[in-house]
mmCIF entry with sequence, helices, sheets and N, C-alpha, C, O atoms, coordinates in Angstrom:
data_MODEL
# 
_entry.id   MODEL 
# 
_entity.id                         1 
_entity.type                       polymer 
_entity.pdbx_number_of_molecules   1 
# 
_entity_poly.entity_id                      1 
_entity_poly.type                           'polypeptide(L)' 
_entity_poly.nstd_linkage                   no 
_entity_poly.nstd_monomer                   no 
_entity_poly.pdbx_seq_one_letter_code       MHPMYLFEVKKPEESKYPYDYYKLVSTISADQAFRPMAEGGCELVK 
_entity_poly.pdbx_seq_one_letter_code_can   MHPMYLFEVKKPEESKYPYDYYKLVSTISADQAFRPMAEGGCELVK 
_entity_poly.pdbx_strand_id                 A 
# 
loop_
_entity_poly_seq.entity_id 
_entity_poly_seq.num 
_entity_poly_seq.mon_id 
_entity_poly_seq.hetero 
1 1  MET n 
1 2  HIS n 
1 3  PRO n 
1 4  MET n 
1 5  TYR n 
1 6  LEU n 
1 7  PHE n 
1 8  GLU n 
1 9  VAL n 
1 10 LYS n 
1 11 LYS n 
1 12 PRO n 
1 13 GLU n 
1 14 GLU n 
1 15 SER n 
1 16 LYS n 
1 17 TYR n 
1 18 PRO n 
1 19 TYR n 
1 20 ASP n 
1 21 TYR n 
1 22 TYR n 
1 23 LYS n 
1 24 LEU n 
1 25 VAL n 
1 26 SER n 
1 27 THR n 
1 28 ILE n 
1 29 SER n 
1 30 ALA n 
1 31 ASP n 
1 32 GLN n 
1 33 ALA n 
1 34 PHE n 
1 35 ARG n 
1 36 PRO n 
1 37 MET n 
1 38 ALA n 
1 39 GLU n 
1 40 GLY n 
1 41 GLY n 
1 42 CYS n 
1 43 GLU n 
1 44 LEU n 
1 45 VAL n 
1 46 LYS n 
# 
_struct_asym.id          A 
_struct_asym.entity_id   1 
# 
loop_
_struct_conf.conf_type_id 
_struct_conf.id 
_struct_conf.pdbx_PDB_helix_id 
_struct_conf.beg_label_comp_id 
_struct_conf.beg_label_asym_id 
_struct_conf.beg_label_seq_id 
_struct_conf.pdbx_beg_PDB_ins_code 
_struct_conf.end_label_comp_id 
_struct_conf.end_label_asym_id 
_struct_conf.end_label_seq_id 
_struct_conf.pdbx_end_PDB_ins_code 
_struct_conf.beg_auth_comp_id 
_struct_conf.beg_auth_asym_id 
_struct_conf.beg_auth_seq_id 
_struct_conf.end_auth_comp_id 
_struct_conf.end_auth_asym_id 
_struct_conf.end_auth_seq_id 
_struct_conf.pdbx_PDB_helix_class 
_struct_conf.details 
_struct_conf.pdbx_PDB_helix_length 
HELX_P HELX_P1 AA1 PRO A 12 ? GLU A 14 ? PRO A 12 GLU A 14 5 ? 3 
HELX_P HELX_P2 AA2 ALA A 30 ? ALA A 33 ? ALA A 30 ALA A 33 1 ? 4 
HELX_P HELX_P3 AA3 MET A 37 ? GLU A 39 ? MET A 37 GLU A 39 5 ? 3 
# 
_struct_conf_type.id          HELX_P 
_struct_conf_type.criteria    ? 
_struct_conf_type.reference   ? 
# 
_struct_sheet.id               AA1 
_struct_sheet.type             ? 
_struct_sheet.number_strands   2 
_struct_sheet.details          ? 
# 
_struct_sheet_order.sheet_id     AA1 
_struct_sheet_order.range_id_1   1 
_struct_sheet_order.range_id_2   2 
_struct_sheet_order.offset       ? 
_struct_sheet_order.sense        anti-parallel 
# 
loop_
_struct_sheet_range.sheet_id 
_struct_sheet_range.id 
_struct_sheet_range.beg_label_comp_id 
_struct_sheet_range.beg_label_asym_id 
_struct_sheet_range.beg_label_seq_id 
_struct_sheet_range.pdbx_beg_PDB_ins_code 
_struct_sheet_range.end_label_comp_id 
_struct_sheet_range.end_label_asym_id 
_struct_sheet_range.end_label_seq_id 
_struct_sheet_range.pdbx_end_PDB_ins_code 
_struct_sheet_range.beg_auth_comp_id 
_struct_sheet_range.beg_auth_asym_id 
_struct_sheet_range.beg_auth_seq_id 
_struct_sheet_range.end_auth_comp_id 
_struct_sheet_range.end_auth_asym_id 
_struct_sheet_range.end_auth_seq_id 
AA1 1 MET A 4  ? VAL A 9  ? MET A 4  VAL A 9  
AA1 2 TYR A 22 ? ILE A 28 ? TYR A 22 ILE A 28 
# 
loop_
_atom_site.group_PDB 
_atom_site.id 
_atom_site.type_symbol 
_atom_site.label_atom_id 
_atom_site.label_alt_id 
_atom_site.label_comp_id 
_atom_site.label_asym_id 
_atom_site.label_entity_id 
_atom_site.label_seq_id 
_atom_site.pdbx_PDB_ins_code 
_atom_site.Cartn_x 
_atom_site.Cartn_y 
_atom_site.Cartn_z 
_atom_site.occupancy 
_atom_site.B_iso_or_equiv 
_atom_site.pdbx_formal_charge 
_atom_site.auth_seq_id 
_atom_site.auth_comp_id 
_atom_site.auth_asym_id 
_atom_site.auth_atom_id 
_atom_site.pdbx_PDB_model_num 
ATOM 1   N N  . MET A 1 1  ? -14.580 -98.169  -85.806  1.00 0.00 ? 1  MET A N  1 
ATOM 2   C CA . MET A 1 1  ? -14.319 -96.749  -85.909  1.00 0.00 ? 1  MET A CA 1 
ATOM 3   C C  . MET A 1 1  ? -14.906 -96.239  -87.217  1.00 0.00 ? 1  MET A C  1 
ATOM 4   O O  . MET A 1 1  ? -15.180 -97.012  -88.136  1.00 0.00 ? 1  MET A O  1 
ATOM 5   N N  . HIS A 1 2  ? -15.090 -94.956  -87.283  1.00 0.00 ? 2  HIS A N  1 
ATOM 6   C CA . HIS A 1 2  ? -15.732 -94.353  -88.450  1.00 0.00 ? 2  HIS A CA 1 
ATOM 7   C C  . HIS A 1 2  ? -15.040 -93.037  -88.796  1.00 0.00 ? 2  HIS A C  1 
ATOM 8   O O  . HIS A 1 2  ? -14.379 -92.445  -87.943  1.00 0.00 ? 2  HIS A O  1 
ATOM 9   N N  . PRO A 1 3  ? -15.183 -92.580  -90.025  1.00 0.00 ? 3  PRO A N  1 
ATOM 10  C CA . PRO A 1 3  ? -14.573 -91.300  -90.391  1.00 0.00 ? 3  PRO A CA 1 
ATOM 11  C C  . PRO A 1 3  ? -15.299 -90.142  -89.713  1.00 0.00 ? 3  PRO A C  1 
ATOM 12  O O  . PRO A 1 3  ? -16.450 -90.278  -89.300  1.00 0.00 ? 3  PRO A O  1 
ATOM 13  N N  . MET A 1 4  ? -14.626 -89.015  -89.605  1.00 0.00 ? 4  MET A N  1 
ATOM 14  C CA . MET A 1 4  ? -15.216 -87.791  -89.078  1.00 0.00 ? 4  MET A CA 1 
ATOM 15  C C  . MET A 1 4  ? -15.378 -86.819  -90.239  1.00 0.00 ? 4  MET A C  1 
ATOM 16  O O  . MET A 1 4  ? -14.630 -86.872  -91.215  1.00 0.00 ? 4  MET A O  1 
ATOM 17  N N  . TYR A 1 5  ? -16.346 -85.946  -90.128  1.00 0.00 ? 5  TYR A N  1 
ATOM 18  C CA . TYR A 1 5  ? -16.646 -85.016  -91.204  1.00 0.00 ? 5  TYR A CA 1 
ATOM 19  C C  . TYR A 1 5  ? -16.600 -83.588  -90.693  1.00 0.00 ? 5  TYR A C  1 
ATOM 20  O O  . TYR A 1 5  ? -17.024 -83.309  -89.571  1.00 0.00 ? 5  TYR A O  1 
ATOM 21  N N  . LEU A 1 6  ? -16.087 -82.687  -91.516  1.00 0.00 ? 6  LEU A N  1 
ATOM 22  C CA . LEU A 1 6  ? -16.083 -81.264  -91.211  1.00 0.00 ? 6  LEU A CA 1 
ATOM 23  C C  . LEU A 1 6  ? -17.070 -80.602  -92.169  1.00 0.00 ? 6  LEU A C  1 
ATOM 24  O O  . LEU A 1 6  ? -16.920 -80.691  -93.388  1.00 0.00 ? 6  LEU A O  1 
ATOM 25  N N  . PHE A 1 7  ? -18.082 -79.936  -91.606  1.00 0.00 ? 7  PHE A N  1 
ATOM 26  C CA . PHE A 1 7  ? -19.091 -79.265  -92.396  1.00 0.00 ? 7  PHE A CA 1 
ATOM 27  C C  . PHE A 1 7  ? -19.025 -77.762  -92.175  1.00 0.00 ? 7  PHE A C  1 
ATOM 28  O O  . PHE A 1 7  ? -18.591 -77.294  -91.122  1.00 0.00 ? 7  PHE A O  1 
ATOM 29  N N  . GLU A 1 8  ? -19.459 -77.016  -93.177  1.00 0.00 ? 8  GLU A N  1 
ATOM 30  C CA . GLU A 1 8  ? -19.574 -75.569  -93.089  1.00 0.00 ? 8  GLU A CA 1 
ATOM 31  C C  . GLU A 1 8  ? -21.047 -75.226  -93.269  1.00 0.00 ? 8  GLU A C  1 
ATOM 32  O O  . GLU A 1 8  ? -21.727 -75.806  -94.115  1.00 0.00 ? 8  GLU A O  1 
ATOM 33  N N  . VAL A 1 9  ? -21.536 -74.283  -92.472  1.00 0.00 ? 9  VAL A N  1 
ATOM 34  C CA . VAL A 1 9  ? -22.925 -73.850  -92.612  1.00 0.00 ? 9  VAL A CA 1 
ATOM 35  C C  . VAL A 1 9  ? -23.032 -72.963  -93.850  1.00 0.00 ? 9  VAL A C  1 
ATOM 36  O O  . VAL A 1 9  ? -22.248 -72.030  -94.027  1.00 0.00 ? 9  VAL A O  1 
ATOM 37  N N  . LYS A 1 10 ? -24.001 -73.261  -94.694  1.00 0.00 ? 10 LYS A N  1 
ATOM 38  C CA . LYS A 1 10 ? -24.184 -72.514  -95.940  1.00 0.00 ? 10 LYS A CA 1 
ATOM 39  C C  . LYS A 1 10 ? -24.806 -71.146  -95.665  1.00 0.00 ? 10 LYS A C  1 
ATOM 40  O O  . LYS A 1 10 ? -25.526 -70.961  -94.684  1.00 0.00 ? 10 LYS A O  1 
ATOM 41  N N  . LYS A 1 11 ? -24.519 -70.213  -96.534  1.00 0.00 ? 11 LYS A N  1 
ATOM 42  C CA . LYS A 1 11 ? -25.202 -68.926  -96.518  1.00 0.00 ? 11 LYS A CA 1 
ATOM 43  C C  . LYS A 1 11 ? -26.618 -69.162  -97.038  1.00 0.00 ? 11 LYS A C  1 
ATOM 44  O O  . LYS A 1 11 ? -26.838 -70.099  -97.805  1.00 0.00 ? 11 LYS A O  1 
ATOM 45  N N  . PRO A 1 12 ? -27.574 -68.341  -96.644  1.00 0.00 ? 12 PRO A N  1 
ATOM 46  C CA . PRO A 1 12 ? -28.953 -68.557  -97.098  1.00 0.00 ? 12 PRO A CA 1 
ATOM 47  C C  . PRO A 1 12 ? -29.083 -68.643  -98.619  1.00 0.00 ? 12 PRO A C  1 
ATOM 48  O O  . PRO A 1 12 ? -29.884 -69.432  -99.120  1.00 0.00 ? 12 PRO A O  1 
ATOM 49  N N  . GLU A 1 13 ? -28.317 -67.855  -99.355  1.00 0.00 ? 13 GLU A N  1 
ATOM 50  C CA . GLU A 1 13 ? -28.427 -67.876  -100.815 1.00 0.00 ? 13 GLU A CA 1 
ATOM 51  C C  . GLU A 1 13 ? -27.825 -69.145  -101.442 1.00 0.00 ? 13 GLU A C  1 
ATOM 52  O O  . GLU A 1 13 ? -28.080 -69.439  -102.610 1.00 0.00 ? 13 GLU A O  1 
ATOM 53  N N  . GLU A 1 14 ? -27.031 -69.891  -100.670 1.00 0.00 ? 14 GLU A N  1 
ATOM 54  C CA . GLU A 1 14 ? -26.446 -71.142  -101.180 1.00 0.00 ? 14 GLU A CA 1 
ATOM 55  C C  . GLU A 1 14 ? -27.397 -72.336  -101.045 1.00 0.00 ? 14 GLU A C  1 
ATOM 56  O O  . GLU A 1 14 ? -27.252 -73.327  -101.760 1.00 0.00 ? 14 GLU A O  1 
ATOM 57  N N  . SER A 1 15 ? -28.359 -72.244  -100.140 1.00 0.00 ? 15 SER A N  1 
ATOM 58  C CA . SER A 1 15 ? -29.313 -73.336  -99.937  1.00 0.00 ? 15 SER A CA 1 
ATOM 59  C C  . SER A 1 15 ? -30.266 -73.421  -101.117 1.00 0.00 ? 15 SER A C  1 
ATOM 60  O O  . SER A 1 15 ? -30.794 -72.412  -101.583 1.00 0.00 ? 15 SER A O  1 
ATOM 61  N N  . LYS A 1 16 ? -30.479 -74.650  -101.596 1.00 0.00 ? 16 LYS A N  1 
ATOM 62  C CA . LYS A 1 16 ? -31.308 -74.846  -102.780 1.00 0.00 ? 16 LYS A CA 1 
ATOM 63  C C  . LYS A 1 16 ? -32.664 -75.465  -102.461 1.00 0.00 ? 16 LYS A C  1 
ATOM 64  O O  . LYS A 1 16 ? -33.579 -75.393  -103.282 1.00 0.00 ? 16 LYS A O  1 
ATOM 65  N N  . TYR A 1 17 ? -32.812 -76.075  -101.280 1.00 0.00 ? 17 TYR A N  1 
ATOM 66  C CA . TYR A 1 17 ? -34.056 -76.724  -100.912 1.00 0.00 ? 17 TYR A CA 1 
ATOM 67  C C  . TYR A 1 17 ? -34.160 -76.758  -99.392  1.00 0.00 ? 17 TYR A C  1 
ATOM 68  O O  . TYR A 1 17 ? -33.171 -76.479  -98.715  1.00 0.00 ? 17 TYR A O  1 
ATOM 69  N N  . PRO A 1 18 ? -35.314 -77.087  -98.835  1.00 0.00 ? 18 PRO A N  1 
ATOM 70  C CA . PRO A 1 18 ? -35.461 -77.113  -97.379  1.00 0.00 ? 18 PRO A CA 1 
ATOM 71  C C  . PRO A 1 18 ? -34.448 -78.057  -96.711  1.00 0.00 ? 18 PRO A C  1 
ATOM 72  O O  . PRO A 1 18 ? -34.153 -79.132  -97.233  1.00 0.00 ? 18 PRO A O  1 
ATOM 73  N N  . TYR A 1 19 ? -33.937 -77.655  -95.589  1.00 0.00 ? 19 TYR A N  1 
ATOM 74  C CA . TYR A 1 19 ? -32.964 -78.413  -94.788  1.00 0.00 ? 19 TYR A CA 1 
ATOM 75  C C  . TYR A 1 19 ? -31.615 -78.572  -95.485  1.00 0.00 ? 19 TYR A C  1 
ATOM 76  O O  . TYR A 1 19 ? -30.848 -79.468  -95.131  1.00 0.00 ? 19 TYR A O  1 
ATOM 77  N N  . ASP A 1 20 ? -31.318 -77.749  -96.440  1.00 0.00 ? 20 ASP A N  1 
ATOM 78  C CA . ASP A 1 20 ? -30.026 -77.755  -97.140  1.00 0.00 ? 20 ASP A CA 1 
ATOM 79  C C  . ASP A 1 20 ? -29.124 -76.726  -96.454  1.00 0.00 ? 20 ASP A C  1 
ATOM 80  O O  . ASP A 1 20 ? -28.892 -75.638  -96.981  1.00 0.00 ? 20 ASP A O  1 
ATOM 81  N N  . TYR A 1 21 ? -28.620 -77.087  -95.274  1.00 0.00 ? 21 TYR A N  1 
ATOM 82  C CA . TYR A 1 21 ? -27.909 -76.135  -94.427  1.00 0.00 ? 21 TYR A CA 1 
ATOM 83  C C  . TYR A 1 21 ? -26.396 -76.277  -94.451  1.00 0.00 ? 21 TYR A C  1 
ATOM 84  O O  . TYR A 1 21 ? -25.694 -75.305  -94.172  1.00 0.00 ? 21 TYR A O  1 
ATOM 85  N N  . TYR A 1 22 ? -25.870 -77.450  -94.773  1.00 0.00 ? 22 TYR A N  1 
ATOM 86  C CA . TYR A 1 22 ? -24.444 -77.724  -94.584  1.00 0.00 ? 22 TYR A CA 1 
ATOM 87  C C  . TYR A 1 22 ? -23.747 -78.089  -95.882  1.00 0.00 ? 22 TYR A C  1 
ATOM 88  O O  . TYR A 1 22 ? -24.339 -78.670  -96.792  1.00 0.00 ? 22 TYR A O  1 
ATOM 89  N N  . LYS A 1 23 ? -22.467 -77.731  -95.941  1.00 0.00 ? 23 LYS A N  1 
ATOM 90  C CA . LYS A 1 23 ? -21.611 -78.086  -97.077  1.00 0.00 ? 23 LYS A CA 1 
ATOM 91  C C  . LYS A 1 23 ? -20.442 -78.903  -96.520  1.00 0.00 ? 23 LYS A C  1 
ATOM 92  O O  . LYS A 1 23 ? -19.761 -78.464  -95.593  1.00 0.00 ? 23 LYS A O  1 
ATOM 93  N N  . LEU A 1 24 ? -20.212 -80.082  -97.082  1.00 0.00 ? 24 LEU A N  1 
ATOM 94  C CA . LEU A 1 24 ? -19.114 -80.934  -96.649  1.00 0.00 ? 24 LEU A CA 1 
ATOM 95  C C  . LEU A 1 24 ? -17.789 -80.302  -97.080  1.00 0.00 ? 24 LEU A C  1 
ATOM 96  O O  . LEU A 1 24 ? -17.569 -80.054  -98.265  1.00 0.00 ? 24 LEU A O  1 
ATOM 97  N N  . VAL A 1 25 ? -16.914 -80.046  -96.114  1.00 0.00 ? 25 VAL A N  1 
ATOM 98  C CA . VAL A 1 25 ? -15.625 -79.414  -96.383  1.00 0.00 ? 25 VAL A CA 1 
ATOM 99  C C  . VAL A 1 25 ? -14.519 -80.455  -96.466  1.00 0.00 ? 25 VAL A C  1 
ATOM 100 O O  . VAL A 1 25 ? -13.663 -80.395  -97.348  1.00 0.00 ? 25 VAL A O  1 
ATOM 101 N N  . SER A 1 26 ? -14.540 -81.420  -95.531  1.00 0.00 ? 26 SER A N  1 
ATOM 102 C CA . SER A 1 26 ? -13.461 -82.400  -95.479  1.00 0.00 ? 26 SER A CA 1 
ATOM 103 C C  . SER A 1 26 ? -13.928 -83.667  -94.786  1.00 0.00 ? 26 SER A C  1 
ATOM 104 O O  . SER A 1 26 ? -14.814 -83.635  -93.932  1.00 0.00 ? 26 SER A O  1 
ATOM 105 N N  . THR A 1 27 ? -13.326 -84.776  -95.165  1.00 0.00 ? 27 THR A N  1 
ATOM 106 C CA . THR A 1 27 ? -13.537 -86.054  -94.497  1.00 0.00 ? 27 THR A CA 1 
ATOM 107 C C  . THR A 1 27 ? -12.200 -86.498  -93.918  1.00 0.00 ? 27 THR A C  1 
ATOM 108 O O  . THR A 1 27 ? -11.182 -86.512  -94.609  1.00 0.00 ? 27 THR A O  1 
ATOM 109 N N  . ILE A 1 28 ? -12.221 -86.862  -92.638  1.00 0.00 ? 28 ILE A N  1 
ATOM 110 C CA . ILE A 1 28 ? -11.002 -87.292  -91.945  1.00 0.00 ? 28 ILE A CA 1 
ATOM 111 C C  . ILE A 1 28 ? -11.131 -88.782  -91.686  1.00 0.00 ? 28 ILE A C  1 
ATOM 112 O O  . ILE A 1 28 ? -12.100 -89.222  -91.068  1.00 0.00 ? 28 ILE A O  1 
ATOM 113 N N  . SER A 1 29 ? -10.170 -89.559  -92.149  1.00 0.00 ? 29 SER A N  1 
ATOM 114 C CA . SER A 1 29 ? -10.242 -91.010  -91.986  1.00 0.00 ? 29 SER A CA 1 
ATOM 115 C C  . SER A 1 29 ? -10.178 -91.380  -90.498  1.00 0.00 ? 29 SER A C  1 
ATOM 116 O O  . SER A 1 29 ? -9.620  -90.647  -89.682  1.00 0.00 ? 29 SER A O  1 
ATOM 117 N N  . ALA A 1 30 ? -10.760 -92.525  -90.174  1.00 0.00 ? 30 ALA A N  1 
ATOM 118 C CA . ALA A 1 30 ? -10.855 -92.954  -88.777  1.00 0.00 ? 30 ALA A CA 1 
ATOM 119 C C  . ALA A 1 30 ? -9.487  -93.109  -88.124  1.00 0.00 ? 30 ALA A C  1 
ATOM 120 O O  . ALA A 1 30 ? -9.332  -92.794  -86.944  1.00 0.00 ? 30 ALA A O  1 
ATOM 121 N N  . ASP A 1 31 ? -8.496  -93.586  -88.865  1.00 0.00 ? 31 ASP A N  1 
ATOM 122 C CA . ASP A 1 31 ? -7.175  -93.782  -88.257  1.00 0.00 ? 31 ASP A CA 1 
ATOM 123 C C  . ASP A 1 31 ? -6.502  -92.447  -87.911  1.00 0.00 ? 31 ASP A C  1 
ATOM 124 O O  . ASP A 1 31 ? -5.614  -92.415  -87.060  1.00 0.00 ? 31 ASP A O  1 
ATOM 125 N N  . GLN A 1 32 ? -6.907  -91.355  -88.552  1.00 0.00 ? 32 GLN A N  1 
ATOM 126 C CA . GLN A 1 32 ? -6.362  -90.039  -88.216  1.00 0.00 ? 32 GLN A CA 1 
ATOM 127 C C  . GLN A 1 32 ? -7.231  -89.309  -87.193  1.00 0.00 ? 32 GLN A C  1 
ATOM 128 O O  . GLN A 1 32 ? -6.728  -88.470  -86.446  1.00 0.00 ? 32 GLN A O  1 
ATOM 129 N N  . ALA A 1 33 ? -8.518  -89.615  -87.151  1.00 0.00 ? 33 ALA A N  1 
ATOM 130 C CA . ALA A 1 33 ? -9.443  -88.916  -86.266  1.00 0.00 ? 33 ALA A CA 1 
ATOM 131 C C  . ALA A 1 33 ? -9.367  -89.419  -84.823  1.00 0.00 ? 33 ALA A C  1 
ATOM 132 O O  . ALA A 1 33 ? -9.630  -88.661  -83.890  1.00 0.00 ? 33 ALA A O  1 
ATOM 133 N N  . PHE A 1 34 ? -9.015  -90.671  -84.639  1.00 0.00 ? 34 PHE A N  1 
ATOM 134 C CA . PHE A 1 34 ? -9.006  -91.268  -83.298  1.00 0.00 ? 34 PHE A CA 1 
ATOM 135 C C  . PHE A 1 34 ? -7.647  -91.886  -83.018  1.00 0.00 ? 34 PHE A C  1 
ATOM 136 O O  . PHE A 1 34 ? -7.061  -92.537  -83.883  1.00 0.00 ? 34 PHE A O  1 
ATOM 137 N N  . ARG A 1 35 ? -7.152  -91.681  -81.811  1.00 0.00 ? 35 ARG A N  1 
ATOM 138 C CA . ARG A 1 35 ? -5.912  -92.349  -81.428  1.00 0.00 ? 35 ARG A CA 1 
ATOM 139 C C  . ARG A 1 35 ? -6.256  -93.694  -80.787  1.00 0.00 ? 35 ARG A C  1 
ATOM 140 O O  . ARG A 1 35 ? -7.383  -93.873  -80.325  1.00 0.00 ? 35 ARG A O  1 
ATOM 141 N N  . PRO A 1 36 ? -5.326  -94.635  -80.747  1.00 0.00 ? 36 PRO A N  1 
ATOM 142 C CA . PRO A 1 36 ? -5.584  -95.926  -80.113  1.00 0.00 ? 36 PRO A CA 1 
ATOM 143 C C  . PRO A 1 36 ? -5.911  -95.744  -78.629  1.00 0.00 ? 36 PRO A C  1 
ATOM 144 O O  . PRO A 1 36 ? -5.368  -94.852  -77.978  1.00 0.00 ? 36 PRO A O  1 
ATOM 145 N N  . MET A 1 37 ? -6.779  -96.572  -78.107  1.00 0.00 ? 37 MET A N  1 
ATOM 146 C CA . MET A 1 37 ? -7.185  -96.445  -76.703  1.00 0.00 ? 37 MET A CA 1 
ATOM 147 C C  . MET A 1 37 ? -6.000  -96.595  -75.761  1.00 0.00 ? 37 MET A C  1 
ATOM 148 O O  . MET A 1 37 ? -5.988  -95.980  -74.695  1.00 0.00 ? 37 MET A O  1 
ATOM 149 N N  . ALA A 1 38 ? -5.007  -97.394  -76.124  1.00 0.00 ? 38 ALA A N  1 
ATOM 150 C CA . ALA A 1 38 ? -3.837  -97.583  -75.272  1.00 0.00 ? 38 ALA A CA 1 
ATOM 151 C C  . ALA A 1 38 ? -3.032  -96.288  -75.124  1.00 0.00 ? 38 ALA A C  1 
ATOM 152 O O  . ALA A 1 38 ? -2.302  -96.130  -74.146  1.00 0.00 ? 38 ALA A O  1 
ATOM 153 N N  . GLU A 1 39 ? -3.153  -95.369  -76.070  1.00 0.00 ? 39 GLU A N  1 
ATOM 154 C CA . GLU A 1 39 ? -2.421  -94.106  -76.016  1.00 0.00 ? 39 GLU A CA 1 
ATOM 155 C C  . GLU A 1 39 ? -3.265  -92.971  -75.438  1.00 0.00 ? 39 GLU A C  1 
ATOM 156 O O  . GLU A 1 39 ? -2.802  -91.832  -75.371  1.00 0.00 ? 39 GLU A O  1 
ATOM 157 N N  . GLY A 1 40 ? -4.476  -93.261  -75.027  1.00 0.00 ? 40 GLY A N  1 
ATOM 158 C CA . GLY A 1 40 ? -5.392  -92.221  -74.569  1.00 0.00 ? 40 GLY A CA 1 
ATOM 159 C C  . GLY A 1 40 ? -5.096  -91.667  -73.192  1.00 0.00 ? 40 GLY A C  1 
ATOM 160 O O  . GLY A 1 40 ? -5.416  -90.510  -72.920  1.00 0.00 ? 40 GLY A O  1 
ATOM 161 N N  . GLY A 1 41 ? -4.494  -92.454  -72.315  1.00 0.00 ? 41 GLY A N  1 
ATOM 162 C CA . GLY A 1 41 ? -4.175  -91.978  -70.984  1.00 0.00 ? 41 GLY A CA 1 
ATOM 163 C C  . GLY A 1 41 ? -5.333  -92.054  -69.989  1.00 0.00 ? 41 GLY A C  1 
ATOM 164 O O  . GLY A 1 41 ? -5.203  -91.568  -68.865  1.00 0.00 ? 41 GLY A O  1 
ATOM 165 N N  . CYS A 1 42 ? -6.450  -92.645  -70.371  1.00 0.00 ? 42 CYS A N  1 
ATOM 166 C CA . CYS A 1 42 ? -7.587  -92.757  -69.468  1.00 0.00 ? 42 CYS A CA 1 
ATOM 167 C C  . CYS A 1 42 ? -7.346  -93.911  -68.477  1.00 0.00 ? 42 CYS A C  1 
ATOM 168 O O  . CYS A 1 42 ? -7.005  -95.025  -68.872  1.00 0.00 ? 42 CYS A O  1 
ATOM 169 N N  . GLU A 1 43 ? -7.530  -93.616  -67.196  1.00 0.00 ? 43 GLU A N  1 
ATOM 170 C CA . GLU A 1 43 ? -7.304  -94.630  -66.159  1.00 0.00 ? 43 GLU A CA 1 
ATOM 171 C C  . GLU A 1 43 ? -8.340  -95.741  -66.200  1.00 0.00 ? 43 GLU A C  1 
ATOM 172 O O  . GLU A 1 43 ? -8.086  -96.831  -65.687  1.00 0.00 ? 43 GLU A O  1 
ATOM 173 N N  . LEU A 1 44 ? -9.489  -95.495  -66.791  1.00 0.00 ? 44 LEU A N  1 
ATOM 174 C CA . LEU A 1 44 ? -10.549 -96.504  -66.855  1.00 0.00 ? 44 LEU A CA 1 
ATOM 175 C C  . LEU A 1 44 ? -10.309 -97.539  -67.940  1.00 0.00 ? 44 LEU A C  1 
ATOM 176 O O  . LEU A 1 44 ? -10.915 -98.610  -67.913  1.00 0.00 ? 44 LEU A O  1 
ATOM 177 N N  . VAL A 1 45 ? -9.433  -97.238  -68.900  1.00 0.00 ? 45 VAL A N  1 
ATOM 178 C CA . VAL A 1 45 ? -9.119  -98.171  -69.977  1.00 0.00 ? 45 VAL A CA 1 
ATOM 179 C C  . VAL A 1 45 ? -7.878  -98.950  -69.577  1.00 0.00 ? 45 VAL A C  1 
ATOM 180 O O  . VAL A 1 45 ? -6.815  -98.377  -69.339  1.00 0.00 ? 45 VAL A O  1 
ATOM 181 N N  . LYS A 1 46 ? -8.031  -100.258 -69.510  1.00 0.00 ? 46 LYS A N  1 
ATOM 182 C CA . LYS A 1 46 ? -6.893  -101.084 -69.079  1.00 0.00 ? 46 LYS A CA 1 
ATOM 183 C C  . LYS A 1 46 ? -6.520  -102.059 -70.166  1.00 0.00 ? 46 LYS A C  1 
ATOM 184 O O  . LYS A 1 46 ? -5.586  -102.843 -69.999  1.00 0.00 ? 46 LYS A O  1 
# 
């Protein structure tokens, strides 16, 4: 599992170089971002 990231799109005046579009707002740890597969309720997971 891996952490999830929340990004915000920058305003044009906030970008400092080409492809500088996003600002990292928050990082969510993997244990909070994903529930265990046994609790998912999917019939295909046994």
